[in-house]
KOLVO-949867 format. One record per residue (C-alpha): residue in three letters; y, z, x. Coordinates in steps of 0.1 Angstrom, whole numbers, plus 5000, padded with zeros to 4 digits. Example, Ala and Ser with C-alpha at 12.3 -4.5 7.8 and 13.67 -1.06 7.14 Angstrom:
<nodes>
   residu      v      w      u
      ALA   4955   5078   5123
      SER   4989   5071   5137
</nodes>
This chain:
<nodes>
   residu      v      w      u
      MET   7699   2717   3959
      LYS   7708   2740   3932
      LYS   7739   2723   3924
      ILE   7721   2689   3923
      PHE   7695   2705   3896
      LEU   7724   2718   3874
      ILE   7738   2684   3872
      TYR   7706   2669   3864
      LEU   7700   2696   3837
      CYS   7734   2687   3821
      VAL   7724   2650   3819
      ILE   7692   2658   3804
      LEU   7707   2681   3777
      ILE   7731   2654   3768
      PHE   7702   2631   3759
      LEU   7684   2660   3740
      SER   7712   2664   3718
      GLY   7710   2629   3706
      CYS   7673   2627   3701
      TRP   7655   2638   3671
      ASP   7619   2635   3683
      GLN   7603   2662   3701
      SER   7587   2644   3730
      LEU   7589   2660   3765
      LEU   7613   2648   3789
      VAL   7591   2642   3819
      ASN   7586   2610   3835
      LYS   7608   2594   3807
      THR   7627   2562   3802
      LEU   7659   2565   3782
      ILE   7684   2540   3771
      ASN   7722   2553   3774
      GLY   7738   2521   3765
      VAL   7729   2485   3751
      SER   7751   2454   3747
      PHE   7749   2421   3728
      ASP   7765   2388   3736
      ILE   7762   2351   3727
      THR   7755   2327   3755
      ASP   7769   2291   3759
      LYS   7735   2278   3745
      ASN   7739   2300   3714
      GLU   7712   2323   3727
      LEU   7715   2361   3721
      LEU   7718   2381   3754
      GLY   7707   2416   3751
      SER   7714   2442   3779
      ALA   7702   2477   3783
      ARG   7713   2504   3807
      ILE   7683   2523   3816
      LEU   7679   2559   3828
      ASN   7645   2564   3845
      ILE   7638   2602   3847
      GLU   7608   2614   3871
      SER   7597   2647   3876
      LYS   7595   2659   3912
      GLY   7578   2692   3903
      GLY   7595   2727   3905
      GLY   7620   2717   3878
      GLN   7636   2689   3895
      PHE   7641   2653   3887
      ASP   7649   2620   3901
      LEU   7673   2597   3882
      LYS   7675   2560   3884
      ASP   7700   2539   3868
      GLU   7689   2504   3860
      LEU   7702   2473   3841
      ILE   7677   2452   3820
      GLU   7687   2419   3804
      THR   7668   2398   3781
      LYS   7676   2364   3761
      SER   7662   2360   3727
      LYS   7668   2340   3695
      TYR   7670   2370   3670
      SER   7685   2405   3672
      SER   7652   2420   3661
      GLU   7635   2408   3693
      VAL   7657   2425   3717
      GLY   7641   2458   3717
      PRO   7606   2444   3722
      GLU   7617   2421   3750
      ILE   7633   2450   3769
      ASN   7600   2469   3764
      PHE   7580   2441   3778
      LYS   7601   2445   3812
      MET   7599   2482   3814
      PRO   7567   2505   3819
      GLY   7562   2527   3789
      LYS   7578   2526   3754
      ILE   7615   2528   3751
      ASP   7636   2529   3719
      VAL   7667   2507   3718
      SER   7679   2526   3685
      LYS   7684   2556   3706
      ALA   7713   2543   3727
      HIS   7745   2564   3729
      ILE   7768   2533   3732
      ILE   7765   2500   3716
      LEU   7788   2473   3730
      ILE   7793   2439   3713
      GLY   7810   2411   3730
      GLU   7840   2394   3714
      GLU   7825   2359   3709
      LEU   7794   2375   3692
      GLY   7816   2397   3670
      LYS   7833   2366   3656
      GLN   7799   2356   3642
      GLY   7792   2388   3626
      ILE   7779   2424   3637
      HIS   7758   2432   3606
      PRO   7724   2421   3621
      PHE   7730   2442   3652
      LEU   7741   2473   3633
      GLU   7707   2471   3613
      ILE   7687   2476   3644
      PHE   7703   2510   3649
      TYR   7708   2520   3612
      ARG   7673   2512   3596
      PRO   7649   2531   3617
      LYS   7642   2565   3599
      ASP   7650   2584   3632
      ALA   7677   2563   3645
      TYR   7706   2577   3663
      VAL   7733   2569   3638
      THR   7761   2588   3655
      ALA   7760   2563   3685
      ARG   7796   2549   3692
      VAL   7801   2511   3682
      VAL   7826   2494   3705
      MET   7838   2457   3709
      THR   7846   2444   3746
      LYS   7872   2420   3756
      GLY   7850   2393   3772
      SER   7814   2397   3779
      ALA   7797   2431   3768
      SER   7771   2426   3794
      ASP   7799   2424   3820
      ILE   7811   2458   3811
      LEU   7777   2475   3809
      SER   7768   2462   3843
      VAL   7797   2479   3859
      ASN   7785   2506   3885
      PRO   7808   2537   3886
      GLN   7802   2561   3912
      LYS   7802   2593   3892
      SER   7779   2588   3864
      PRO   7763   2560   3844
      ILE   7788   2535   3829
      ALA   7778   2546   3792
      PHE   7788   2581   3800
      GLU   7821   2569   3814
      ILE   7829   2548   3782
      LEU   7819   2578   3760
      LYS   7842   2600   3778
      ALA   7870   2576   3776
      LEU   7864   2571   3736
      LYS   7862   2607   3730
      SER   7897   2613   3748
      SER   7913   2582   3730
      GLU   7898   2595   3697
      SER   7914   2630   3700
      LEU   7947   2613   3705
      THR   7945   2589   3677
      ASN   7945   2560   3699
      ILE   7913   2545   3683
      PRO   7892   2553   3654
      LYS   7859   2571   3659
      GLU   7833   2547   3649
      THR   7795   2552   3648
      VAL   7767   2533   3636
      PHE   7767   2550   3603
      SER   7806   2547   3597
      THR   7807   2512   3607
      TRP   7777   2503   3586
      SER   7794   2519   3556
      GLN   7824   2499   3561
      VAL   7808   2466   3566
      VAL   7788   2468   3534
      ASP   7820   2479   3514
      SER   7839   2449   3502
      ARG   7869   2472   3493
      GLU   7880   2480   3529
      ASP   7878   2463   3563
      LEU   7869   2478   3596
      LEU   7889   2485   3628
      LEU   7868   2488   3660
      PRO   7878   2501   3693
      PHE   7875   2476   3724
      VAL   7871   2482   3760
      GLU   7881   2460   3788
      LYS   7876   2456   3826
      VAL   7907   2464   3846
      GLU   7916   2467   3882
      ASN   7891   2480   3907
      ASP   7863   2471   3884
      ARG   7872   2499   3861
      VAL   7868   2500   3823
      ALA   7895   2510   3800
      ILE   7903   2516   3763
      GLY   7922   2484   3753
      GLY   7930   2492   3716
      VAL   7914   2480   3683
      TYR   7900   2448   3670
      LEU   7907   2439   3634
      PHE   7877   2428   3613
      HIS   7872   2411   3579
      LYS   7840   2421   3565
      ASP   7815   2421   3595
      LYS   7833   2394   3615
      TYR   7860   2400   3643
      THR   7890   2380   3631
      GLY   7905   2373   3666
      TYR   7934   2396   3661
      SER   7939   2429   3681
      ILE   7963   2457   3682
      PRO   7968   2471   3717
      LYS   7964   2508   3723
      GLU   8003   2513   3727
      LYS   8006   2504   3691
      SER   7972   2513   3676
      THR   7982   2549   3669
      LEU   8007   2539   3646
      LEU   7983   2517   3627
      LEU   7958   2546   3624
      LEU   7986   2568   3612
      LEU   7993   2544   3584
      SER   7957   2545   3575
      ASN   7958   2582   3574
      GLY   7937   2584   3603
      ILE   7952   2614   3624
      GLN   7927   2632   3645
      LYS   7936   2663   3665
      GLU   7969   2648   3675
      GLY   7987   2615   3682
      LEU   8008   2604   3711
      VAL   8035   2577   3704
      ALA   8057   2560   3730
      VAL   8090   2545   3716
      ASN   8114   2524   3735
      LEU   8149   2528   3720
      LYS   8182   2509   3725
      ARG   8205   2515   3756
      ASN   8175   2519   3779
      ARG   8162   2550   3763
      SER   8126   2559   3759
      THR   8106   2588   3744
      ALA   8072   2600   3739
      LEU   8062   2619   3708
      ARG   8032   2641   3701
      VAL   8024   2638   3663
      MET   8015   2673   3649
      ASP   8012   2666   3613
      GLU   8016   2636   3590
      LYS   8022   2631   3553
      ARG   8011   2597   3539
      LYS   8019   2583   3504
      MET   8005   2551   3493
      ASP   8016   2536   3459
      LEU   8007   2503   3443
      VAL   8029   2485   3422
      ILE   8010   2459   3399
      ASP   8027   2432   3382
      LYS   7998   2424   3356
      ALA   8015   2391   3342
      ASN   8014   2375   3377
      ARG   7988   2397   3394
      LYS   8011   2403   3422
      ILE   8007   2436   3441
      LYS   8031   2455   3462
      CYS   8020   2484   3485
      LYS   8044   2510   3492
      ILE   8037   2533   3522
      ASN   8059   2563   3531
      LEU   8046   2580   3563
      GLU   8064   2611   3572
      LEU   8056   2625   3608
      ASP   8062   2660   3623
      VAL   8065   2654   3661
      ASN   8071   2673   3693
      LEU   8092   2657   3718
      VAL   8073   2653   3750
      SER   8098   2633   3771
      TYR   8130   2615   3765
      SER   8151   2595   3791
      ASN   8186   2589   3785
      ASN   8221   2590   3801
      LEU   8224   2626   3814
      GLU   8262   2625   3806
      GLU   8255   2616   3768
      LYS   8250   2644   3745
      THR   8217   2641   3725
      ASN   8218   2648   3689
      VAL   8184   2655   3672
      ASN   8192   2640   3638
      SER   8206   2610   3654
      LEU   8174   2607   3675
      ASN   8151   2611   3644
      LYS   8171   2583   3627
      ASP   8168   2559   3657
      ILE   8130   2566   3661
      SER   8124   2563   3625
      THR   8142   2530   3623
      LEU   8121   2517   3652
      LEU   8088   2529   3639
      THR   8096   2514   3605
      LYS   8101   2480   3622
      GLU   8068   2484   3641
      ALA   8050   2495   3608
      LYS   8062   2463   3591
      GLU   8050   2440   3623
      LEU   8015   2457   3620
      THR   8011   2451   3582
      SER   8021   2415   3588
      ILE   7993   2412   3614
      LEU   7968   2429   3591
      LEU   7977   2402   3563
      GLU   7975   2373   3589
      ALA   7941   2385   3599
      ASN   7930   2391   3564
      CYS   7921   2426   3573
      ASP   7924   2453   3547
      ALA   7921   2482   3571
      LEU   7946   2504   3551
      GLY   7921   2504   3522
      ILE   7942   2488   3495
      GLY   7912   2472   3479
      ARG   7895   2506   3475
      LYS   7926   2524   3460
      LEU   7930   2494   3437
      ALA   7893   2493   3426
      SER   7896   2532   3419
      SER   7930   2532   3402
      HIS   7930   2498   3384
      PRO   7896   2487   3379
      ASP   7902   2464   3352
      ILE   7927   2444   3376
      TRP   7903   2447   3405
      LYS   7875   2428   3387
      LYS   7897   2398   3379
      LEU   7909   2395   3415
      ASP   7893   2374   3442
      TRP   7901   2399   3471
      GLU   7892   2373   3497
      LYS   7921   2352   3486
      ASP   7944   2375   3469
      TYR   7948   2403   3496
      LYS   7969   2378   3518
      ASN   7995   2378   3488
      VAL   7999   2417   3490
      GLN   8037   2426   3496
      PHE   8040   2457   3520
      GLU   8069   2480   3517
      THR   8066   2503   3547
      LYS   8088   2533   3556
      VAL   8085   2559   3585
      LYS   8105   2591   3588
      VAL   8102   2612   3618
      ASN   8111   2648   3621
      ILE   8113   2663   3655
      THR   8103   2700   3653
      LYS   8101   2710   3688
      THR   8118   2696   3720
      GLY   8106   2721   3745
      ALA   8124   2717   3778
      VAL   8134   2681   3772
      PHE   8170   2692   3760
</nodes>
């Protein structure tokens, strides 16, 4: 019984850390996750994962995890509609996870961010996440260990620390959506085997709309490194020629972005030089073949440079300025920026990317 109480107490403390009001946590209904989708009839499907906390006395609580769904015409109606289906008052803006289905994302996420950004006591550190397929399907998954919102949050934090995905909250997402000089990358989750939910990678946005382009988690780390987005560390897997593969832990990065402007023709070249200090985590090769670190540095650098060029090509196709070229251009060449139609001119940017790898530690690999 003591163990159960401690588990309940931990759950309660998690919610207390995200609430700015001082209401007592007794017989309370909390929302730990919400989702938004668009139906075939062009209706808005809002779902909420509800945690009912009922006091049993003596410092003990009963927890009930429920899923509430409602259909409405406008995003502002979701909260009230959910309230109608639940006893007591609940606050949608206090959700810890906000899931948005990919089809709805293509129509624009600005109206849904506003629900969580505008209230004066809103929980603006809530994570914003896209879903492959229906967001409601993800939110309705029933893991055995804890509510699905907690499972997703745990997976997000792990992937963020490894620079697999960006850390995007209501505040950071809103800031980028309203800034015309830079586009957004949002992490996405997907349902995998055994009805589990996993991190899939990142979706590419133009303004507040999902472009339909995505980068899988196997390559999203390099994209974030190109945008100077390393977190605690980064893990990069590289498949080399002659059936060789290696895993690298990025410990430090140096990124230099230069813009070369042809004022006469208004052409822009973006040069990105990325230097990575890495630890070699694993390396599979022919045991009879002697390994040369300098040669391996060169091989990995060549392959990552090729992948970087492929990533920048995808960004151009998606019209997604996730590397913030517009922001740099506006600050360094404001006269040119004012004359550009960035909606059209971004696609004409020429990228010149180069990645240089420096293996600093090999450990017991060789």
